[in-house]
Backbone as JSON, one array per atom type, in Angstrom:
{
  "sequence": "MNRTIKKQIWLSEEEDRQLKEKAEATCLTEAALIRMLIQGFLPKEKPQADFYKAMNQITAIGNNLNQIAARANTFGFADVKALEFEIENLRNFRLALEKKFLEPEVSEVWQ",
  "N": [[-3.88, 11.58, -6.82], [-7.05, 11.48, -8.36], [-9.78, 10.35, -6.86], [-12.55, 8.88, -7.48], [-14.65, 6.84, -7.29], [-16.75, 5.39, -4.91], [-16.57, 2.89, -2.36], [-18.32, 0.58, -0.31], [-18.48, -1.28, 2.44], [-19.23, -4.07, 4.36], [-18.48, -5.15, 7.74], [-17.83, -7.33, 10.2], [-17.89, -6.84, 13.85], [-15.55, -7.52, 15.03], [-14.05, -7.47, 12.57], [-13.87, -4.97, 12.17], [-12.78, -3.95, 14.45], [-10.02, -5.12, 14.08], [-9.32, -4.04, 11.66], [-9.15, -1.17, 12.49], [-6.95, -1.37, 14.55], [-5.02, -2.19, 12.79], [-4.43, -0.17, 10.92], [-4.08, 2.02, 12.68], [-1.72, 0.96, 13.99], [0.14, 1.32, 11.87], [0.03, 3.78, 11.29], [-1.73, 5.04, 9.21], [-4.62, 5.78, 7.48], [-7.74, 3.9, 7.71], [-8.64, 3.88, 4.75], [-6.43, 4.31, 3.36], [-4.89, 2.26, 4.33], [-6.13, 0.18, 3.15], [-6.18, 0.62, 0.43], [-3.41, 0.38, 0.12], [-2.79, -2.42, 0.6], [-4.54, -3.58, -1.3], [-2.95, -2.71, -3.71], [-0.77, -4.35, -3.33], [1.14, -4.08, -1.24], [2.45, -4.57, 1.88], [2.18, -2.49, 4.43], [4.42, -1.46, 7.03], [4.6, -1.72, 10.68], [4.63, 1.38, 12.83], [7.72, 2.25, 13.68], [9.39, 2.07, 16.83], [10.39, 4.79, 19.28], [12.91, 4.75, 19.62], [14.06, 4.0, 17.18], [13.89, 6.48, 15.87], [15.59, 7.97, 16.96], [18.0, 6.81, 16.63], [18.16, 7.26, 13.71], [18.37, 9.99, 14.07], [20.71, 10.47, 15.04], [22.42, 8.93, 13.29], [22.23, 10.64, 11.13], [23.23, 13.23, 11.98], [25.66, 12.17, 12.56], [26.67, 11.6, 9.74], [26.6, 14.06, 8.65], [28.5, 15.35, 10.17], [30.56, 13.91, 9.14], [30.83, 14.47, 6.54], [31.24, 17.26, 6.66], [34.05, 17.18, 7.71], [35.33, 15.82, 5.66], [35.15, 17.8, 3.64], [36.41, 19.9, 4.48], [38.95, 18.49, 5.14], [39.51, 18.25, 2.19], [39.89, 20.68, 1.5], [42.11, 21.66, 2.68], [43.98, 19.69, 2.35], [45.16, 17.37, 3.79], [43.69, 15.02, 4.79], [42.69, 11.89, 4.45], [40.94, 11.76, 1.68], [39.38, 10.07, -0.07], [38.9, 7.79, 2.05], [37.49, 8.78, 3.78], [35.24, 9.66, 2.1], [34.7, 7.01, 1.6], [33.58, 6.07, 4.09], [31.33, 7.82, 4.5], [29.52, 7.15, 2.64], [29.27, 4.49, 3.23], [27.65, 5.06, 5.57], [25.6, 6.1, 4.55], [24.29, 4.48, 3.17], [23.89, 2.35, 5.16], [22.13, 4.0, 6.86], [19.93, 3.88, 4.67], [19.23, 1.21, 4.68], [18.46, 0.78, 7.26], [16.03, 2.6, 6.86], [14.61, 0.96, 4.96], [14.21, -1.36, 6.2], [12.79, -0.8, 8.64], [10.6, 1.11, 7.5], [9.66, 0.93, 4.94], [7.01, -0.21, 2.88], [6.19, -3.77, 2.25], [6.32, -5.78, -0.62], [3.56, -7.78, -1.32], [3.14, -10.95, -2.65], [0.82, -12.27, -2.83], [-1.41, -10.5, -3.85], [-0.4, -10.28, -6.38]],
  "CA": [[-4.8, 10.76, -7.67], [-8.26, 11.53, -8.33], [-10.5, 9.23, -6.61], [-13.95, 9.08, -7.91], [-15.33, 5.64, -6.88], [-16.79, 5.07, -3.56], [-16.94, 1.5, -2.23], [-19.05, 0.45, 0.87], [-18.28, -2.81, 2.64], [-19.76, -4.68, 5.77], [-17.74, -5.81, 8.54], [-18.13, -7.69, 11.52], [-17.4, -6.07, 14.84], [-14.13, -8.17, 15.23], [-13.17, -7.22, 11.44], [-13.69, -3.52, 12.24], [-11.77, -3.51, 15.41], [-8.73, -5.4, 13.56], [-8.81, -2.81, 10.67], [-8.68, 0.15, 13.23], [-5.95, -1.52, 15.07], [-3.95, -2.16, 11.88], [-4.49, 1.28, 10.56], [-3.46, 2.68, 13.98], [-0.33, 0.52, 14.13], [0.87, 1.66, 10.59], [-0.05, 5.32, 11.11], [-2.47, 5.27, 8.03], [-6.06, 5.87, 7.68], [-8.32, 2.86, 7.05], [-8.77, 3.75, 3.55], [-5.17, 4.14, 3.02], [-4.31, 1.0, 4.48], [-6.67, -0.81, 2.23], [-5.52, 0.78, -0.75], [-2.1, -0.19, -0.01], [-3.0, -3.59, 0.64], [-5.05, -3.7, -2.77], [-1.85, -2.43, -4.39], [0.13, -5.42, -2.95], [2.12, -3.88, -0.13], [2.38, -4.78, 3.48], [2.86, -1.64, 5.43], [4.97, -1.91, 8.42], [4.0, -0.71, 11.87], [5.4, 2.65, 13.16], [8.81, 2.19, 14.67], [9.54, 2.55, 18.29], [11.01, 5.93, 19.42], [14.46, 4.34, 19.54], [14.49, 4.02, 15.55], [13.9, 7.68, 15.18], [16.77, 8.73, 18.03], [19.17, 6.09, 15.81], [18.12, 7.82, 12.71], [18.91, 11.2, 13.97], [22.27, 10.32, 15.21], [23.09, 8.41, 11.89], [22.04, 11.73, 10.21], [24.27, 13.93, 12.75], [27.31, 11.74, 12.26], [27.0, 11.73, 8.31], [26.81, 15.51, 8.51], [30.03, 15.68, 10.86], [31.71, 13.44, 8.34], [30.82, 15.37, 5.36], [32.11, 18.46, 6.97], [35.54, 16.79, 7.8], [35.98, 15.54, 4.45], [35.2, 19.08, 2.84], [37.62, 20.57, 5.13], [40.15, 18.04, 4.5], [39.84, 18.28, 0.92], [40.07, 21.9, 0.93], [43.39, 21.93, 3.23], [44.87, 18.64, 1.62], [45.71, 16.85, 4.67], [43.15, 13.95, 5.2], [42.53, 10.84, 3.16], [39.59, 12.1, 1.35], [38.71, 8.91, -0.51], [38.56, 6.99, 2.93], [36.38, 9.59, 4.34], [33.93, 9.68, 1.18], [33.95, 5.59, 1.5], [32.93, 6.04, 5.32], [30.28, 8.52, 4.17], [28.78, 6.27, 1.58], [28.65, 3.22, 4.22], [26.83, 5.61, 6.46], [24.24, 6.4, 3.89], [23.99, 2.68, 2.79], [23.4, 1.8, 6.47], [20.73, 4.64, 6.94], [18.96, 3.44, 3.68], [19.0, -0.17, 5.09], [17.41, 0.91, 8.25], [14.69, 2.78, 6.68], [13.93, -0.06, 4.23], [13.92, -2.46, 7.1], [11.74, -0.19, 9.58], [9.59, 1.91, 7.27], [9.23, 0.83, 3.7], [6.25, -1.22, 3.07], [6.94, -5.02, 1.69], [5.35, -5.99, -1.53], [3.03, -8.87, -1.13], [2.88, -11.67, -3.81], [-0.46, -12.56, -2.48], [-2.18, -9.86, -4.64], [0.17, -10.14, -7.83]],
  "C": [[-6.14, 11.33, -7.26], [-9.15, 10.32, -7.91], [-12.07, 9.47, -6.65], [-14.94, 7.95, -7.65], [-15.38, 5.38, -5.31], [-17.33, 3.46, -3.39], [-17.29, 1.51, -0.8], [-18.87, -0.99, 1.08], [-18.74, -2.89, 4.17], [-19.07, -5.42, 6.4], [-18.35, -6.15, 9.79], [-17.43, -6.69, 12.57], [-15.84, -6.37, 15.22], [-13.27, -7.61, 13.92], [-12.94, -5.76, 11.77], [-12.65, -3.12, 13.27], [-10.02, -4.05, 14.86], [-8.19, -4.48, 12.51], [-8.56, -1.44, 11.24], [-7.37, -0.26, 13.91], [-4.52, -1.48, 14.16], [-3.65, -0.96, 11.37], [-3.59, 2.11, 11.57], [-1.93, 2.18, 14.01], [0.62, 1.1, 13.12], [0.76, 3.04, 10.32], [-0.83, 5.76, 9.8], [-3.95, 5.25, 8.46], [-6.54, 4.4, 7.15], [-8.22, 2.6, 5.44], [-7.38, 3.64, 3.01], [-4.45, 2.71, 3.09], [-4.73, -0.18, 3.4], [-6.46, -0.67, 1.04], [-4.08, 0.36, -1.12], [-1.8, -1.85, 0.0], [-3.49, -4.32, -0.98], [-3.82, -3.71, -3.83], [-0.85, -3.63, -4.33], [1.05, -5.0, -1.93], [1.67, -4.13, 1.14], [3.07, -3.55, 3.99], [3.14, -2.06, 6.68], [4.53, -1.02, 9.61], [5.08, 0.54, 12.34], [6.44, 1.99, 14.02], [8.73, 2.69, 16.01], [10.42, 3.79, 18.03], [12.7, 5.91, 19.37], [15.09, 4.53, 17.96], [14.71, 5.62, 15.33], [15.09, 8.47, 15.91], [17.99, 7.94, 16.86], [19.19, 7.05, 14.74], [18.71, 9.16, 12.62], [20.05, 11.34, 14.18], [22.9, 9.93, 13.98], [23.31, 9.78, 11.19], [23.21, 12.74, 10.62], [25.79, 13.6, 12.53], [27.59, 11.79, 10.77], [27.37, 13.16, 8.14], [28.37, 15.7, 8.93], [31.14, 15.24, 9.89], [31.92, 14.17, 7.17], [31.48, 16.75, 5.35], [33.67, 18.2, 6.97], [35.85, 16.67, 6.53], [35.79, 16.8, 3.6], [36.45, 19.8, 3.3], [38.92, 20.09, 4.87], [40.55, 18.08, 3.3], [40.4, 19.69, 0.53], [41.83, 22.3, 1.53], [44.51, 20.68, 3.0], [45.46, 17.85, 2.7], [45.1, 15.38, 5.36], [43.17, 13.05, 4.1], [40.97, 11.09, 2.9], [38.77, 10.94, 0.8], [38.15, 7.85, 1.01], [37.48, 7.69, 3.69], [34.81, 9.43, 3.48], [33.37, 8.12, 1.41], [33.14, 5.49, 2.79], [31.6, 6.82, 5.17], [29.09, 7.69, 3.46], [28.31, 4.82, 2.29], [27.67, 3.67, 5.01], [25.44, 5.7, 5.69], [23.71, 5.13, 3.62], [23.06, 2.35, 4.1], [21.95, 2.58, 6.96], [19.56, 4.14, 6.02], [18.33, 2.13, 4.23], [17.9, 0.06, 6.25], [15.92, 1.24, 7.94], [13.92, 1.77, 6.09], [13.36, -1.12, 5.45], [12.49, -1.95, 7.93], [10.4, 0.36, 8.76], [8.87, 1.55, 5.85], [8.23, -0.44, 3.63], [6.84, -2.44, 2.2], [5.8, -4.97, 0.64], [4.9, -7.48, -1.36], [2.95, -9.8, -2.7], [1.54, -12.26, -3.77], [-1.47, -11.89, -3.65], [-1.77, -9.83, -6.17], [-0.66, -11.19, -8.72]]
}
């Protein structure tokens, strides 16, 4: 997006400190944070390292299940539908984690 309009605002020292803290906590620049808030989104703070470890583990498990399903389908000796069901459950769980920890919430305040 081409941004051609510059806005300048005045903040107190306390407001400046709060803006910097919130931008740092969400891993956004101050400008990006303000733009998200204007658009009605409430960005979430960066998750702890445990979240990323869990996501990596879930991805690895999903990849393993997918490989098992592919081999089972090739050799015809496993319940492929059950494996596909588990893979889909794993994908849904991963998406739910991303939504809970990463996706910004929509704020009704600005709508």
